[in-house]
C-alpha positions in Angstrom: -15.7 198.8 -41.1 -16.0 202.0 -39.1 -12.8 203.5 -37.2 -14.5 205.8 -34.3 -11.9 209.0 -33.3 -13.3 211.0 -30.5 -13.0 214.9 -29.9 -15.1 217.6 -28.4 -17.3 220.2 -28.8 -17.6 223.3 -26.6 -20.4 224.8 -24.9 -18.9 227.6 -23.2 -16.6 226.6 -20.9 -17.6 222.6 -21.3 -15.8 220.4 -23.6 -18.5 217.9 -24.9 -17.6 214.3 -26.0 -18.2 213.9 -30.1 -17.7 210.6 -31.9 -16.3 210.9 -35.1 -16.9 208.1 -37.2 -14.9 207.5 -40.7 -16.5 205.1 -43.0 -14.7 204.0 -46.2 -17.3 202.0 -48.5 -17.7 200.7 -52.0 -19.1 202.8 -54.5 -18.7 206.3 -56.1 -15.9 208.2 -55.0 -17.2 211.2 -52.9 -16.1 212.4 -49.5 -19.2 213.6 -47.2 -19.5 215.1 -43.7 -23.0 214.6 -42.0 -23.7 215.9 -38.3 -24.8 219.4 -38.2 -21.5 220.9 -39.7 -20.5 224.4 -40.1 -18.8 226.0 -42.9 -15.3 225.6 -41.3 -16.1 222.0 -40.6 -17.4 221.3 -44.2 -14.4 222.9 -46.0 -12.4 220.3 -43.3 -12.5 217.7 -46.4 -10.3 219.6 -48.6 -7.7 220.8 -46.2 -7.7 217.0 -45.4 -7.3 215.8 -48.7 -4.0 218.2 -49.4 -2.6 217.3 -45.8 -2.9 213.7 -46.3 -1.6 214.3 -50.6 1.5 216.4 -48.8 2.3 213.5 -46.1 2.8 211.2 -48.6 -0.6 209.6 -48.9 -3.9 209.6 -51.3 -7.2 209.5 -50.8 -8.6 206.1 -52.0 -11.2 206.3 -54.9 -13.7 205.3 -52.7 -16.9 206.2 -50.3 -15.8 208.3 -47.8 -18.5 209.3 -45.1 -17.9 211.2 -42.1 -20.7 211.4 -39.6 -20.1 213.4 -35.8 -22.4 211.8 -33.5 -24.3 213.4 -31.6 -25.8 214.5 -35.0 -28.5 217.2 -33.4 -25.2 218.7 -31.5 -24.0 221.6 -33.9 -20.4 221.3 -34.5 -18.3 224.7 -34.9 -14.3 225.4 -35.5 -11.4 224.1 -37.5 -10.0 221.2 -34.6 -12.3 218.9 -36.7 -9.4 218.5 -38.8 -7.1 216.5 -37.6 -9.5 213.6 -36.0 -11.2 213.2 -39.7 -7.4 212.8 -40.9 -6.2 210.4 -38.6 -9.2 208.4 -38.6 -8.9 208.2 -42.6 -5.5 207.2 -42.1 -6.3 204.4 -39.4 -9.3 203.3 -41.8 -6.4 203.3 -45.0 -4.0 201.2 -42.9 -1.8 204.1 -42.5 -1.7 204.0 -38.9 -2.4 201.0 -37.0 -6.1 200.6 -35.9 -5.5 200.5 -32.5 -3.6 203.6 -32.0 -6.4 206.0 -31.6 -8.8 204.3 -28.9 -8.2 206.2 -25.9 -7.5 209.3 -26.8 -9.3 212.9 -27.5 -7.8 214.5 -30.7 -8.2 218.1 -31.9 -6.5 220.4 -34.5 -6.4 222.0 -37.7 -4.5 221.3 -40.6 -2.4 223.0 -43.0 -2.0 222.2 -46.8 1.2 220.8 -46.1 0.2 218.4 -43.1 1.1 220.8 -40.8 -0.9 220.9 -37.8 -1.8 224.4 -36.5 -3.0 225.5 -33.3 -6.8 225.6 -32.2 -8.7 227.2 -29.5 -9.8 225.0 -26.3 -7.0 223.0 -25.4 -7.3 223.2 -22.0 -11.1 222.2 -21.7 -10.5 219.6 -24.1 -7.4 218.3 -22.0 -9.8 218.5 -18.6 -12.7 216.9 -20.1 -10.2 214.0 -21.8 -8.8 213.6 -18.4 -12.0 213.2 -16.9 -12.9 210.7 -19.3 -9.5 208.6 -18.4 -8.3 209.1 -22.1 -5.4 211.2 -23.2 -5.0 213.9 -25.9 -3.5 214.3 -29.2 -3.3 218.2 -30.1 -0.9 220.8 -31.8 3.0 221.0 -30.7 2.0 224.9 -30.1 -1.1 223.8 -27.5 0.8 221.0 -26.0 2.4 223.5 -23.0 -1.7 224.5 -22.0 -3.1 221.2 -22.7 -0.4 220.0 -20.0 -1.6 222.1 -17.1 -5.0 219.2 -17.0 -3.1 216.4 -15.1 0.6 215.3 -14.6 -0.6 211.8 -15.4 -2.3 212.0 -18.6 -0.8 211.3 -22.0 -0.6 213.9 -24.3 0.8 213.9 -27.4 1.5 217.1 -29.2 2.8 217.2 -32.9 3.2 219.8 -35.4 2.6 217.3 -38.9 1.0 214.2 -39.5 3.8 212.6 -40.5 5.3 213.1 -36.8 2.0 211.4 -35.5 2.6 208.8 -38.1 6.0 207.9 -36.9 5.2 208.3 -33.1 2.4 205.7 -33.8 4.6 203.5 -35.4 7.4 203.8 -33.0 10.0 205.7 -35.1 10.1 209.0 -33.6 8.2 208.7 -30.1 7.2 212.2 -28.8 7.8 213.5 -25.1 4.9 214.8 -23.2 4.8 218.6 -22.9 5.3 220.5 -20.2 3.2 223.2 -18.7 3.7 226.4 -20.0 4.5 229.4 -17.7 4.1 232.7 -19.0 7.5 235.0 -18.0 6.6 238.6 -16.7 9.4 240.9 -17.6 10.0 243.1 -14.4 11.1 246.0 -15.9 7.8 246.6 -17.5 6.0 246.4 -14.5 3.7 249.0 -13.2 3.7 250.4 -9.3 1.7 252.8 -7.4 5.2 254.4 -6.3 4.7 256.2 -10.0 1.5 258.1 -8.8 2.3 261.3 -6.8 -0.5 262.9 -5.0 -4.2 261.1 -4.9 -3.6 259.8 -1.7 -7.3 259.3 -1.4 -7.5 257.5 -4.4 -5.0 255.0 -3.8 -7.1 254.7 -0.6 -9.9 253.8 -2.5 -8.0 251.6 -4.6 -6.8 249.7 -2.0 -10.3 248.9 -0.6 -11.5 247.9 -4.1 -8.5 245.3 -4.1 -9.4 244.3 -0.7 -13.0 243.6 -0.6 -13.5 243.1 -4.5 -15.3 246.0 -5.0 -16.4 248.3 -8.2 -14.9 251.4 -8.3 -15.7 254.8 -10.5 -13.7 257.9 -10.5 -14.5 260.8 -11.7 -12.4 263.6 -12.5 -11.1 265.9 -15.3 -8.7 265.0 -17.9 -4.9 264.4 -17.1 -5.5 263.9 -13.3 -4.5 260.1 -13.3 -7.5 258.0 -13.5 -6.1 255.8 -16.1 -2.5 255.4 -14.4 -4.3 254.6 -11.0 -6.7 251.7 -12.8 -3.5 250.5 -14.5 -1.5 249.6 -11.1 -4.7 248.0 -9.9 -3.4 244.5 -10.7 -0.2 244.9 -8.8 -1.8 245.4 -5.9 -4.0 242.1 -6.3 -2.9 238.7 -4.8 -2.4 236.3 -7.6 -4.6 234.0 -8.6 -5.1 230.7 -6.8 -5.1 227.5 -8.7 -8.8 227.3 -8.7 -9.0 230.5 -10.1 -5.8 229.9 -12.4 -7.9 226.9 -13.9 -11.4 228.6 -14.2 -9.6 231.8 -15.8 -7.4 230.0 -18.2 -10.2 227.7 -19.5 -12.2 231.3 -20.7 -9.1 232.2 -22.3 -8.5 228.9 -23.9 -11.9 228.9 -25.3 -11.5 232.6 -26.5 -8.2 231.5 -28.0 -6.2 234.1 -26.4 -3.4 232.1 -24.7 -0.2 233.0 -26.1 2.0 229.8 -26.9 0.2 227.5 -24.7 1.6 229.4 -21.5 -0.2 230.2 -18.3 0.1 233.2 -16.1 -1.2 233.9 -12.4 -1.2 237.1 -12.5 -5.1 238.2 -12.5 -6.9 239.9 -15.9 -6.7 243.4 -16.8 -9.2 244.1 -19.4 -9.7 247.8 -21.0 -12.1 247.9 -23.8 -12.8 251.1 -26.2 -15.5 252.7 -25.5 -16.8 251.9 -29.1 -17.2 248.4 -28.1 -20.3 247.1 -28.8 -22.9 244.7 -26.1 -21.9 241.3 -27.6 -18.1 242.3 -27.3 -18.7 243.6 -23.5 -21.1 240.5 -22.7 -20.7 237.6 -25.2 -22.5 236.2 -27.8 -21.8 236.2 -31.5 -22.2 233.7 -34.1 -20.2 230.9 -31.8 -21.3 232.8 -28.8 -17.8 233.5 -27.5 -17.3 235.2 -24.3 -17.0 238.8 -24.2 -14.9 240.9 -21.8 -17.0 240.3 -18.4 -15.6 236.8 -18.9 -12.4 237.4 -19.9 -11.9 239.9 -16.8 -13.7 236.8 -14.5 -11.3 237.0 -11.3 -9.6 240.2 -12.4 -10.5 244.0 -13.4 -12.8 245.5 -16.2 -11.6 249.3 -16.7 -13.8 250.9 -19.1 -12.7 254.5 -19.7 -14.9 257.3 -20.7 -17.7 255.6 -18.8 -20.3 257.9 -20.4 -19.0 257.6 -23.7 -20.3 253.8 -24.6 -23.3 252.7 -25.4 -26.0 253.1 -23.4 -27.5 249.6 -23.7 -24.2 248.0 -23.2 -23.7 249.5 -20.4 -26.9 248.1 -18.5 -26.3 244.8 -19.5 -23.5 244.8 -17.5 -25.8 245.1 -14.7 -26.6 241.2 -14.8 -23.3 239.8 -14.5 -22.0 242.6 -11.9 -25.2 241.0 -9.5 -24.2 237.5 -10.0 -21.2 237.0 -11.2 -22.2 235.3 -14.5 -23.7 236.0 -17.8 -26.3 233.6 -20.1 -25.9 234.0 -23.7 -29.3 233.2 -25.0 -29.1 232.3 -29.0 -31.4 230.9 -31.5 -28.8 228.2 -31.9 -26.9 228.6 -28.6 -27.2 229.1 -24.8 -24.1 229.0 -22.8 -23.4 230.0 -19.6 -19.3 232.0 -19.4 -18.6 233.1 -15.2 -18.2 236.7 -14.7 -16.9 237.6 -11.4 -15.1 240.7 -11.8 -14.2 244.1 -10.5 -15.2 247.1 -12.6 -13.6 250.3 -12.3 -14.8 252.6 -14.4 -13.6 256.5 -15.3 -15.3 259.1 -16.4 -15.1 263.2 -16.7 -17.3 265.0 -15.1 -18.8 266.8 -18.2 -17.9 266.4 -21.8 -15.1 269.3 -21.4 -13.8 267.7 -18.6 -13.6 270.8 -16.0 -17.2 271.8 -15.0 -15.6 271.2 -11.2 -12.6 273.3 -12.2 -12.8 276.7 -9.6 -13.4 279.8 -12.0 -14.3 277.9 -15.2 -17.2 278.8 -17.3 -18.6 276.2 -20.2 -19.3 277.7 -23.3 -22.4 275.0 -23.4 -24.2 276.7 -20.6 -24.1 276.7 -16.6 -21.5 273.9 -15.5 -23.8 272.2 -13.3 -26.2 271.9 -16.8 -23.4 270.6 -18.9 -22.5 267.9 -16.0 -26.0 266.8 -15.5 -26.5 266.1 -19.5 -23.7 264.0 -19.4 -23.9 262.0 -16.5 -27.7 261.1 -17.5 -26.0 258.6 -19.8 -25.6 256.6 -16.8 -29.1 254.6 -15.5 -29.3 254.5 -11.9 -29.6 250.5 -11.6 -26.0 250.7 -12.9 -24.5 253.3 -10.4 -26.2 251.3 -7.5 -23.9 248.7 -8.4 -21.1 250.4 -7.6 -19.4 250.7 -4.4 -16.4 253.0 -4.3 -17.4 256.5 -6.0 -14.7 259.0 -5.7 -13.1 262.7 -6.9 -9.9 262.4 -8.3 -8.6 266.1 -8.3 -6.3 267.5 -11.2 -3.0 266.7 -10.3 -0.9 270.3 -9.7 2.9 271.1 -10.3 3.3 270.9 -6.4 2.5 267.5 -6.6 4.8 266.5 -9.4 7.8 267.8 -7.7 7.4 266.1 -4.8 9.7 262.9 -4.4 8.3 259.7 -5.4 6.0 258.0 -2.7 7.8 255.9 0.2 4.4 253.6 0.0 4.4 251.3 -3.5 2.6 248.6 -4.6 4.6 246.0 -2.4 3.1 247.6 0.8 -0.3 248.0 -0.5 -0.2 244.5 -1.9 0.7 242.9 1.7 -2.0 244.8 3.3 -4.8 243.6 0.4 -3.4 239.8 1.1 -4.1 240.1 4.8 -7.4 241.1 4.7 -8.4 238.8 1.5 -6.9 236.2 4.0 -9.1 237.0 6.8 -12.4 237.1 4.5 -11.4 233.6 2.7 -11.0 231.9 6.0 -14.3 233.3 7.4 -16.1 232.3 4.5 -14.9 228.7 4.8 -15.7 228.5 8.2 -19.4 229.4 7.3 -18.6 226.8 4.3 -19.4 229.3 1.6 -17.7 227.3 -1.4 -16.4 230.2 -4.1 -17.0 233.1 -2.1 -13.5 234.6 -1.2 -14.6 238.7 -0.7 -16.8 240.7 0.7 -18.3 241.9 -2.2 -19.7 238.2 -3.4 -20.9 237.4 0.4 -24.5 236.2 0.1 -26.9 239.4 0.9 -28.6 236.6 3.6 -25.2 236.3 5.3 -24.4 239.7 5.2 -25.9 241.2 8.6 -24.4 238.4 10.6 -20.8 238.7 9.5 -21.0 242.6 9.2 -23.2 243.5 12.2 -22.4 247.5 13.3 -22.3 248.0 16.8 -24.5 250.4 18.8 -23.1 253.8 17.4 -22.7 252.5 13.7 -26.5 251.2 13.6 -27.7 254.6 14.6 -25.6 256.4 11.9 -26.3 253.7 9.0 -30.2 254.4 10.1 -29.8 258.0 9.7 -27.4 258.0 7.0 -30.2 255.4 5.0 -33.0 257.8 5.5 -30.8 261.0 4.8 -29.1 259.7 1.4 -32.5 257.5 0.6 -30.2 254.4 0.0 -32.4 251.2 -1.9 -31.9 247.4 -0.3 -28.7 247.3 -2.5 -27.1 250.2 -1.8 -27.5 249.3 2.0 -26.2 245.9 1.4 -23.0 247.8 -0.4 -22.3 249.9 2.4 -22.1 246.7 4.8 -19.9 245.2 2.4 -17.4 247.9 1.9 -17.5 248.9 5.8 -17.0 244.8 6.6 -13.9 245.4 4.0 -12.3 248.7 6.4 -12.7 246.4 9.3 -10.6 243.8 7.7 -8.1 246.1 6.8 -8.3 247.8 10.5 -7.8 244.0 11.7 -10.9 244.5 13.3 -13.8 242.2 14.3 -16.7 244.2 14.9 -17.6 247.0 11.9 -17.8 250.4 13.6 -18.7 254.0 13.4 -15.8 255.1 11.9 -15.6 252.1 9.2 -19.7 253.0 8.2 -18.7 256.6 8.4 -16.1 256.0 5.5 -18.1 253.9 3.8 -21.0 256.2 3.6 -18.3 258.8 2.3 -17.8 256.9 -1.2 -21.9 256.4 -1.2 -22.3 260.3 -1.0 -20.6 261.3 -4.4 -23.1 259.3 -6.2 -25.8 261.0 -4.7 -24.7 264.4 -5.9 -24.6 262.5 -9.6 -27.9 261.6 -9.0 -29.0 264.8 -8.0 -27.2 266.6 -10.4 -28.7 263.9 -13.3 
């Protein structure tokens, strides 16, 4: 007789059904796991053996074979421990034979019979619900899995003994409640904390309203990192569809704490020593990188030229397509990566090339700045919509009283602009397009058609600034966002002029390089 238990294997954020087949047959005592297991799965037999002994059970002196079907699909991770253990318990009669059909099972076992949390509980629960199955998972993953559906049956246990008692009816486990991460109001940042830098705050508002990429150039201590850190405070909360997508990526990556989800947009700020696989994803198990963990949120790269050049150039594809494909010898997965790139850099290595009266010891200021800025490739810079110069903060700025306008007021304007964009693109039948930065170029000239004065300005500026086709379209996107912030149906000359001003600084950077 073969006992079957359902579990999953992860391919990106998708959970593929895996059939765990347990056979206890006569023969020499042995415990074999087949079906392309990795090292973690192969070691499961020792964890299962010890967990069963700690729970008061002993493996029979027979030939035990575990097959993970389909056999040609690589099996990775420690979440196969629990389905193997439950299959063995059902095969030897420790739990009823009919208890496991209709459930998807995942969980890691400790040597004392406890069930530890594993990554991917939310995608596994969504996959199980699509197959009209329930879920058996660790107790720590229960609040996370409960978000998949309010109707599906979820059994979240902390040990094998609890599960055995649950199936026998002596200790029935209740359904876990969806977990929500509580936000501490006292630690929230606010734009009112920043004195001065009004032009930078304006650029921050435009970037938030349209989902545009932003580059800030300024000397050390001018407040670039402070501005970037407060960007999430003016962004709208995640919609239910966005929350589900973001949480599935975080679940696969194993970064959800205590099974609690949050509707705040992610903010990722990797160190400049991060490698290319760390940024775009990869590794032995093709896990999501920073660009995917920042999906529907912000990816902040401080000290941009200090990142490895090939790591930065790897961002070009996800910035354009909104997804990243990781191709390896054993894996080919695709993760969503629709994020806002916010970057900060000094004008040169010493950081003071633009200060009046400053003379760089490395040579002329222009040469020092050019050598530093050549670390950034032209195609990457071409994908950045807003380029601003953040001047040094003076003592006079610090003496000023706190600004009257904080994150709450700016967030309200951003929300109104985003609501206009979502309504516009929903009327055009563009599912999944919520901001001007994501609208296809084919429709851009229809939704962002300038008036006659604006068209003349755009034509002259495109020739003078030598705008590429991508640069031309990105200027239109920013102008459309500016018009939405003003509540204007038409893109006017004033909107195009401001959009072009944010492009002019990058033209200076390229000429310096």
